[in-house]
C-alpha positions, 0 to 999 in steps of 0.5 A: 482927259486928266484923271479925276479925284474920284477915279484916282481915289478908286485906283488907290483904294481898289487897285483899278478904276473903270471908264465906260465906253471911252472909244467910239465903235468906229475906233474899236472896229479899226483895232478889231480889223487889225486882228484878222491881219495879225492872225495871218502872220506867224510872228514871234509874239503870237501865242496859241492855246496849247495843242491848238491852232487857236490864237491866245494872244498877240504881243507887241502889236505897236511894233508892227501896226500903225493903228496900235502904235498910235493907240499907245500915244493916245493923248488921254492915255498918256495923260492918265498914265503920267498922272498915276505914275508921276513921271514920263512914261514909255510903253513896256508891253502891249498885248491883245488877249483873245478868248475865242468862242467855245475855246478861250482858256483860263488865266490863273490867279496872279499878279503882273508885277512879279513877272516884270520884277523877276523877268525884266528886272523892273525895280518897282511897281511904278507901272500901270496897265489899261485894258480896252474892251474890243468886244462887249464883255459879259459874265459868260465870255470870260471876263477878268476877275479882280480882287479889290484892294489885293494890290495893297499886299504888295508883290506876292512871292510866287507859287510856281506850279509843277510842270510850268513851261520854261522860258518866256513861253511859261509867262503867257501860257494857261499854266502861268509861271507865277501864280497866287495860291488858292489859300491866299486868294480865298483869304484876299477875296474874303476881305476884298470881295470879287469884281468882274470887269464887264461892259460895252466894247470901248470901255477901259479899266486901269489897274495896278501891277500888283492887283490879283486877277484871273479870268475863266475859260470862254465857253460862250458863243461870243469872242472876248478880245481885249488890248492891254497897254502897260506903261512904266515910269521912265525912271523905273526902266528895267535894270537889265544890263545882261542883254543875253538874259533879256525877254523878247522886245514884245515882252520887255521893250527896248525903246525906253524913251518918253512917249510923245503925244499922237500928233493927229486924232486917233483913228485918222491917218496923218 
């Protein structure tokens, strides 16, 4: 599946594009079934909501799960990532963000690339993410909000909130380290509007590292789970020679060699 010209134009202009129901339900079920297993393992990349035993995110799933390791090498994903970045790619980061029913917290307005630039020393925004809906996502269960065309302003110098958590934990908490100010969000939304990423499970959304986005809390009785795969151009690998300062592998991948296409159909054991 190569990216068509219409989707490419949407990505360049709006900063994202949507592909409806890319995955069959059986494939999504395979990915979702893994989450119950992950929840039983207290791995370093597993993050809980503040003052709660409810999980907020699982990071680095491809490092310990065959299903997610296969996912990042899905041929269609590699073809699109290579087309968007005009290079071979590696997976810089993978996470499953969880908004549990009645308890999933907010993600404030932010950009992603600012974290990869400041924390991982990724030199340019030649990096792209694809979000996979693991549940049906509606207006009620905490969808991602995008500000179309906000990526065109480039990397916004961050607003660091008072009380932000130090270390990598602050990069994944509800009180994010780098946020976009309310005034700037208001200005950007007045120009580009707002887009709510909703759709059936199996839908994918590709988005630019500089697009401004957020998500509200989930007060509904339905879960909202999404997997986000971040592909970086091999030529854009982090300039992070200071090994002691690197974030953990589940946030800043150590293996930056070009990904090879999955050698068997996704969802089928070789």
